[in-house]
C-alpha positions in Angstrom: 10.9 20.3 24.9 10.4 21.3 27.9 11.8 18.7 30.3 9.0 19.9 32.9 6.4 17.8 33.6 3.1 19.1 34.6 2.6 16.6 37.0 -1.1 18.5 37.9 -2.8 17.4 34.9 -0.9 13.9 35.3 -2.7 14.2 39.6 -6.0 14.8 37.7 -5.8 11.8 34.9 -5.4 9.7 37.3 -7.2 10.1 40.3 -10.4 11.8 38.7 -10.4 10.2 36.0 -9.1 6.4 37.0 -10.1 6.6 40.2 -6.9 5.7 41.2 -5.8 6.7 44.4 -2.8 8.6 45.1 -0.4 5.5 46.5 -1.8 3.8 43.1 -0.9 6.4 41.1 2.5 6.9 42.4 3.5 3.3 42.1 2.2 2.9 38.7 5.7 3.8 36.0 5.2 6.2 33.0 4.4 2.7 30.9 1.6 1.6 32.7 -0.4 4.8 33.3 -0.5 4.8 29.2 -1.7 1.5 29.5 -4.4 2.3 31.7 -5.0 5.8 29.1 -5.6 3.4 26.1 -1.9 4.9 24.7 -0.6 1.2 24.9 -0.1 1.4 21.0 3.6 -0.4 20.5 6.8 1.4 20.0 10.3 1.2 18.8 12.7 -0.6 20.7 15.6 2.5 21.6 18.0 2.4 19.7 22.0 2.7 19.9 21.6 7.0 20.2 18.4 6.9 21.9 19.8 5.2 24.6 23.6 7.2 24.7 21.0 10.7 24.8 19.3 9.4 27.6 22.5 7.6 29.9 24.2 12.0 29.0 20.7 13.9 29.8 20.0 11.7 33.0 23.3 9.9 33.7 23.9 7.8 36.8 25.0 8.9 40.2 28.1 7.3 41.7 27.8 6.9 45.1 30.4 8.6 47.7 29.3 6.8 50.9 31.3 3.3 50.3 
Protein backbone atom coordinates (compact mmCIF):
# COMPACT_ATOMS: atom_id res chain seq x y z
CA UNK A 1 0.00 0.00 0.00
CA UNK A 2 1.29 3.43 -0.89
CA UNK A 3 1.68 6.17 1.71
CA UNK A 4 0.77 8.76 -0.92
CA UNK A 5 -2.61 10.48 -0.74
CA UNK A 6 -4.15 11.48 -4.05
CA UNK A 7 -5.38 14.90 -2.95
CA UNK A 8 -6.67 15.75 -6.43
CA UNK A 9 -9.27 13.00 -6.21
CA UNK A 10 -10.29 14.01 -2.66
CA UNK A 11 -10.52 17.68 -3.67
CA UNK A 12 -12.68 16.77 -6.68
CA UNK A 13 -15.01 14.73 -4.50
CA UNK A 14 -15.20 17.36 -1.79
CA UNK A 15 -15.47 20.45 -3.92
CA UNK A 16 -17.24 19.20 -7.04
CA UNK A 17 -19.53 16.47 -5.74
CA UNK A 18 -20.19 17.79 -2.24
CA UNK A 19 -19.97 21.45 -3.31
CA UNK A 20 -17.70 22.34 -0.39
CA UNK A 21 -15.76 25.59 -0.47
CA UNK A 22 -12.00 25.01 -0.28
CA UNK A 23 -11.69 26.33 3.27
CA UNK A 24 -14.55 24.07 4.39
CA UNK A 25 -12.96 21.06 2.64
CA UNK A 26 -9.58 21.60 4.30
CA UNK A 27 -11.22 22.09 7.71
CA UNK A 28 -12.77 18.59 7.59
CA UNK A 29 -11.26 15.61 9.32
CA UNK A 30 -11.03 12.39 7.28
CA UNK A 31 -13.81 10.93 9.44
CA UNK A 32 -16.08 13.89 8.67
CA UNK A 33 -15.38 13.59 4.95
CA UNK A 34 -16.17 9.87 5.03
CA UNK A 35 -19.42 10.65 6.87
CA UNK A 36 -20.42 13.19 4.22
CA UNK A 37 -19.73 10.57 1.56
CA UNK A 38 -21.98 8.04 3.28
CA UNK A 39 -19.07 5.95 4.51
CA UNK A 40 -20.10 6.26 8.14
CA UNK A 41 -20.22 2.56 8.99
CA UNK A 42 -19.04 1.61 12.43
CA UNK A 43 -15.42 0.56 12.59
CA UNK A 44 -13.63 -1.42 15.22
CA UNK A 45 -11.68 0.74 17.65
CA UNK A 46 -7.90 0.61 17.40
CA UNK A 47 -6.30 -2.19 19.31
CA UNK A 48 -3.04 -1.86 21.22
CA UNK A 49 -0.99 -3.33 18.34
CA UNK A 50 -2.60 -1.03 15.77
CA UNK A 51 -1.97 2.01 17.97
CA UNK A 52 1.67 0.98 18.45
CA UNK A 53 2.08 0.58 14.68
CA UNK A 54 0.60 4.05 14.06
CA UNK A 55 2.77 5.58 16.77
CA UNK A 56 5.87 4.04 15.22
CA UNK A 57 4.87 5.22 11.75
CA UNK A 58 3.97 8.75 12.85
CA UNK A 59 6.02 9.56 15.95
CA UNK A 60 5.37 12.75 17.86
CA UNK A 61 7.86 15.44 17.03
CA UNK A 62 9.98 16.65 19.91
CA UNK A 63 10.16 20.40 20.23
CA UNK A 64 13.64 21.78 20.58
CA UNK A 65 12.73 25.45 20.99
CA UNK A 66 12.12 25.24 24.75
